[in-house]
C-alpha positions as CSV (number, residue, x, y, z in Angstrom):
1,M,101.6,-20.9,205.3
2,Q,99.2,-17.9,205.6
3,L,95.5,-17.4,205.3
4,K,94.8,-15.5,202.1
5,G,91.9,-13.3,203.3
6,I,88.1,-13.5,203.7
7,H,86.6,-16.5,201.8
8,H,82.9,-16.0,202.5
9,V,80.4,-14.8,205.1
10,S,77.2,-16.7,205.8
11,A,74.2,-15.0,207.3
12,I,70.5,-15.8,208.1
13,T,67.4,-14.8,206.2
14,A,63.8,-15.7,207.0
15,N,62.6,-15.4,203.4
16,A,64.7,-16.6,200.5
17,K,62.5,-15.0,197.8
18,S,62.8,-11.5,199.3
19,N,66.4,-12.0,200.0
20,Y,67.0,-13.1,196.4
21,D,65.1,-10.0,195.1
22,F,67.2,-7.6,197.2
23,Y,70.6,-9.0,196.6
24,T,70.2,-9.5,192.9
25,N,67.8,-6.6,191.9
26,V,68.9,-3.9,194.3
27,M,72.5,-4.9,195.1
28,G,73.2,-6.3,191.6
29,M,75.1,-9.3,192.8
30,R,75.0,-12.6,191.0
31,L,73.4,-15.7,192.5
32,V,76.2,-18.2,191.8
33,K,74.7,-21.2,193.6
34,K,71.2,-22.1,194.7
35,T,71.7,-25.1,197.0
36,V,70.7,-26.3,200.5
37,N,72.3,-26.3,203.9
38,Q,74.1,-29.6,203.8
39,D,73.6,-30.1,207.5
40,A,69.9,-29.3,207.3
41,P,68.8,-29.9,203.6
42,S,65.3,-28.6,204.2
43,M,66.6,-25.0,204.1
44,Y,68.0,-23.1,201.2
45,H,71.6,-21.9,201.1
46,L,72.0,-19.0,198.6
47,F,75.4,-17.8,197.4
48,Y,75.7,-14.2,196.0
49,A,79.1,-13.2,194.6
50,D,80.9,-11.6,191.7
51,E,80.6,-12.6,188.1
52,K,82.2,-16.1,188.6
53,G,81.8,-16.7,192.3
54,R,85.5,-16.2,193.1
55,P,86.7,-17.0,196.6
56,G,86.5,-13.8,198.7
57,T,83.4,-12.5,197.0
58,D,80.6,-14.8,198.4
59,L,77.9,-13.5,200.7
60,T,75.7,-16.4,201.6
61,F,72.4,-16.9,203.3
62,F,70.7,-19.8,205.1
63,E,66.9,-19.6,205.0
64,I,65.4,-20.2,208.4
65,H,61.7,-19.5,208.2
66,R,61.1,-19.2,211.9
67,A,64.1,-16.9,212.5
68,G,63.1,-14.1,214.8
69,H,64.4,-10.6,215.3
70,T,68.1,-10.2,215.9
71,Y,69.1,-8.5,219.2
72,P,72.6,-7.1,218.7
73,G,75.3,-7.8,221.2
74,T,78.7,-9.4,221.7
75,R,80.0,-12.7,220.5
76,S,78.9,-11.7,217.1
77,I,80.0,-10.8,213.6
78,S,78.3,-7.5,213.8
79,T,78.9,-6.0,210.4
80,T,79.9,-7.3,206.9
81,S,81.6,-5.2,204.3
82,L,81.2,-5.2,200.5
83,R,83.9,-3.8,198.2
84,V,83.3,-1.3,195.4
85,K,86.0,0.2,193.1
86,S,85.9,3.8,193.9
87,D,84.6,6.7,196.0
88,E,82.4,7.7,193.1
89,A,80.7,4.3,193.4
90,L,79.6,5.2,196.9
91,E,77.9,8.4,195.6
92,Y,76.0,6.2,193.1
93,W,75.0,3.8,195.9
94,K,73.8,6.7,198.1
95,K,71.3,7.7,195.4
96,R,70.4,4.1,194.6
97,F,69.6,3.4,198.2
98,E,67.4,6.5,198.4
99,E,65.5,5.3,195.3
100,H,64.9,1.9,196.8
101,S,64.2,3.1,200.3
102,V,67.2,1.3,201.8
103,E,68.1,2.4,205.3
104,Q,71.5,4.0,205.2
105,D,73.9,6.4,206.9
106,D,76.1,9.1,205.6
107,I,79.3,8.4,203.7
108,K,82.2,8.4,206.2
109,E,85.9,8.0,206.1
110,K,87.3,5.1,208.2
111,L,91.0,4.1,208.2
112,G,91.6,6.3,205.2
113,R,88.8,4.8,203.1
114,K,85.3,6.0,202.2
115,T,82.5,3.9,203.5
116,L,78.7,3.8,203.4
117,S,76.8,1.8,206.1
118,F,73.4,0.4,205.3
119,R,70.9,-2.3,206.3
120,D,69.1,-4.8,204.2
121,P,65.3,-5.3,204.6
122,E,65.8,-7.7,207.5
123,G,68.3,-5.5,209.3
124,Q,71.5,-7.2,208.1
125,R,74.2,-4.7,209.0
126,L,76.4,-4.0,206.0
127,I,79.1,-1.5,204.8
128,L,80.1,-0.6,201.3
129,I,83.8,0.2,201.3
130,S,85.7,2.0,198.5
131,D,88.9,0.4,197.1
132,E,90.1,3.6,195.6
133,N,93.0,3.9,198.0
134,N,93.4,0.2,198.7
135,S,96.2,-2.2,198.0
136,G,96.4,-5.8,198.9
137,V,94.2,-8.8,198.1
138,E,92.8,-8.4,194.6
139,A,89.0,-7.9,194.3
140,G,86.7,-9.8,192.0
141,K,84.8,-8.4,189.0
142,A,81.3,-7.1,189.4
143,W,78.5,-9.0,187.7
144,G,78.0,-7.3,184.3
145,H,74.5,-8.5,183.6
146,S,72.6,-6.6,186.4
147,S,70.9,-3.3,186.7
148,V,73.9,-1.8,188.5
149,P,76.6,-0.4,186.1
150,E,79.6,-2.6,186.2
151,E,81.9,0.2,187.3
152,Y,79.8,0.7,190.5
153,G,79.1,-3.0,191.2
154,I,80.1,-5.2,194.2
155,T,83.5,-6.7,193.6
156,G,83.9,-8.8,196.8
157,L,83.9,-8.9,200.6
158,G,85.7,-6.3,202.7
159,P,86.5,-6.4,206.4
160,V,84.3,-8.3,208.9
161,H,83.6,-6.6,212.2
162,L,83.6,-8.7,215.4
163,T,82.1,-7.4,218.6
164,V,83.4,-9.3,221.7
165,N,83.5,-9.1,225.5
166,E,87.3,-9.7,225.8
167,A,89.2,-8.4,222.8
168,A,92.5,-9.8,224.0
169,K,91.3,-13.3,223.7
170,T,90.2,-12.8,220.1
171,E,93.5,-11.0,219.3
172,K,95.4,-14.0,220.6
173,V,93.5,-16.4,218.3
174,L,93.9,-14.1,215.3
175,T,97.6,-13.3,215.8
176,E,99.1,-16.3,217.6
177,L,96.9,-19.1,216.1
178,L,95.9,-17.9,212.7
179,G,98.8,-15.6,211.8
180,F,97.1,-12.3,211.4
181,R,99.1,-9.1,211.9
182,K,97.8,-6.1,213.9
183,K,97.5,-3.2,211.4
184,G,96.3,-0.4,213.6
185,S,93.2,1.1,215.2
186,Y,90.5,3.7,214.5
187,E,87.6,4.8,216.7
188,Q,86.8,1.8,218.9
189,W,88.1,-0.8,216.5
190,D,91.4,-2.7,216.3
191,V,92.4,-3.9,212.8
192,Y,94.1,-7.2,211.9
193,E,95.1,-8.4,208.5
194,T,96.4,-11.5,206.8
195,G,98.0,-12.5,203.5
196,E,98.5,-9.6,201.2
197,G,96.4,-7.4,203.4
198,G,93.9,-4.7,202.3
199,T,90.2,-4.6,202.4
200,G,89.7,-8.2,201.4
201,A,91.9,-9.6,204.2
202,E,90.9,-7.6,207.4
203,V,89.1,-8.4,210.6
204,H,88.1,-5.4,212.8
205,V,87.5,-6.1,216.5
206,E,85.5,-4.0,218.9
207,E,85.4,-4.7,222.7
208,K,82.2,-4.2,224.7
209,P,82.9,-5.9,228.1
210,D,79.6,-5.2,229.7
211,E,77.2,-6.0,226.8
212,Q,75.1,-9.1,226.6
213,P,75.7,-11.7,223.8
214,E,73.8,-11.2,220.6
215,K,70.6,-13.0,220.2
216,P,70.8,-14.1,216.5
217,G,67.9,-14.2,214.1
218,R,67.1,-12.9,210.6
219,G,69.6,-10.3,209.7
220,S,72.4,-11.8,211.8
221,V,75.7,-13.5,210.6
222,H,76.3,-17.2,211.2
223,H,80.0,-17.4,210.5
224,V,83.0,-16.0,208.6
225,A,85.3,-18.2,206.5
226,F,89.0,-17.5,205.7
227,R,90.8,-18.6,202.5
228,V,93.1,-21.5,202.4
229,N,95.1,-22.5,199.3
230,N,94.2,-26.1,199.1
231,E,93.3,-29.3,201.0
232,D,96.9,-30.1,202.0
233,E,97.2,-26.7,203.7
234,L,93.8,-27.2,205.4
235,K,95.0,-30.5,206.9
236,K,98.0,-28.6,208.3
237,W,95.6,-26.0,209.8
238,H,93.6,-28.8,211.3
239,E,96.7,-30.0,213.1
240,I,97.5,-26.5,214.4
241,I,94.0,-25.9,215.7
242,Q,93.8,-29.4,217.2
243,A,97.2,-28.9,218.9
244,A,96.0,-25.6,220.4
245,G,93.1,-27.4,222.0
246,Y,90.2,-25.9,220.1
247,P,87.3,-28.3,219.5
248,N,86.7,-28.4,215.8
249,S,84.7,-30.1,213.0
250,G,87.6,-31.8,211.4
251,L,87.7,-31.6,207.6
252,V,84.3,-31.3,206.0
253,D,83.6,-31.8,202.3
254,R,81.3,-29.0,201.1
255,Y,81.8,-30.2,197.5
256,Y,82.5,-26.7,196.2
257,F,85.3,-26.3,198.8
258,K,86.7,-28.2,201.8
259,S,86.1,-26.7,205.2
260,L,87.2,-26.7,208.9
261,Y,85.1,-25.1,211.6
262,F,85.9,-24.0,215.2
263,R,84.8,-21.3,217.7
264,E,87.4,-18.7,218.7
265,A,87.8,-17.6,222.3
266,N,84.8,-15.3,222.3
267,H,82.6,-18.0,220.8
268,I,82.4,-16.6,217.2
269,L,82.3,-19.4,214.6
270,F,85.3,-19.3,212.3
271,E,85.6,-21.5,209.1
272,L,88.7,-22.1,207.1
273,A,87.8,-23.0,203.5
274,T,89.8,-24.0,200.4
275,D,89.7,-21.8,197.3
276,G,88.6,-24.8,195.1
277,P,87.2,-26.6,193.3
278,G,84.6,-23.8,192.9
279,F,81.0,-23.3,191.8
280,A,81.5,-24.4,188.2
281,T,82.1,-27.9,189.4
282,D,78.5,-29.0,188.6
283,E,77.1,-26.1,186.6
284,D,78.1,-24.2,183.4
285,I,79.7,-20.9,184.3
286,D,77.1,-19.1,182.2
287,H,74.2,-20.7,184.1
288,L,75.3,-20.6,187.7
289,G,72.5,-20.4,190.3
290,E,69.6,-21.0,187.8
291,S,68.7,-24.5,189.1
292,L,68.8,-26.2,192.5
293,A,72.3,-27.7,192.8
294,L,72.9,-30.6,195.2
295,P,76.2,-32.2,196.0
296,P,76.5,-35.9,194.9
297,F,75.9,-37.2,198.5
298,L,72.5,-35.5,198.6
299,E,71.4,-36.1,195.0
300,H,69.5,-39.3,195.9
301,K,67.3,-37.2,198.1
302,R,66.5,-34.6,195.5
303,Q,62.7,-35.2,195.3
304,E,62.4,-35.2,199.1
305,I,64.5,-32.0,199.4
306,E,62.6,-30.2,196.6
307,E,59.3,-31.0,198.2
308,D,60.4,-29.3,201.4
309,L,61.6,-26.1,199.7
310,T,59.4,-23.2,198.7
311,P,59.9,-22.8,194.9
312,L,62.3,-20.0,194.1
313,D,62.5,-18.9,190.4
314,T,66.1,-17.9,189.7
315,S,66.1,-18.7,186.0
316,R,67.4,-16.0,183.6
317,S,66.0,-15.4,180.1
């Protein structure tokens, strides 16, 4: 029983409309689900992904209007990566970011792969990573109905970067509890992989023993989720995590997948999430994300929920 790779990453925005404009119009990702935070239904939860919202391609955002500035530090998911097909795609994005005044760095090689670091308008720290020399977990397929040519589009999530005070503690959780393998190191980062490996299944860990914990806000990451085959496996993972003494959420029904949450030893929130049933459970695949979707257990509160939300037009002609 192995985790299959990254399932999704959930971050924080202070403005759903601006967030939607950037990730669909500039980044060319598909909004596959417009819903709410099930634990706090007065806030949007937006899911951007590949053409079908495959597991391993979802970058999601909670809208917290009062979210302040993020002060980077430890105990954090400090960077999220997004996969593209080729080195050539990075050259395309370099020019596109210049045209859209997106803050970016130079293209650099890391662990044998070309990368391009950039920030979204709220300071979210992101990296585009080329799959040209990658093997391992299969990528998704870029959304073909956007302003970004399909051959250059975002195909899924790449490595997540964790910044911690005590790397040995996080390594123990990754390798001894969750079954990751240490792959190697580069610069100040240690690299761990799971499942078939590759860019869609890696966690990179950086140790900063003397740095203060991050103060999260808009532009920070809330949690990372790892892929589990099905609910039966998730129940077994619950037993393993429980036996290891980690306080956890128990199994949670998110309707589109089942989840289990716990904090690893450096206090970063991890989620294990099943691959199914998926986002087409309550919407036609051709019209994902166009309307506000609510799980059945919130449907009776639809009017109240809609009154609390700022209207967000995500319909497509």
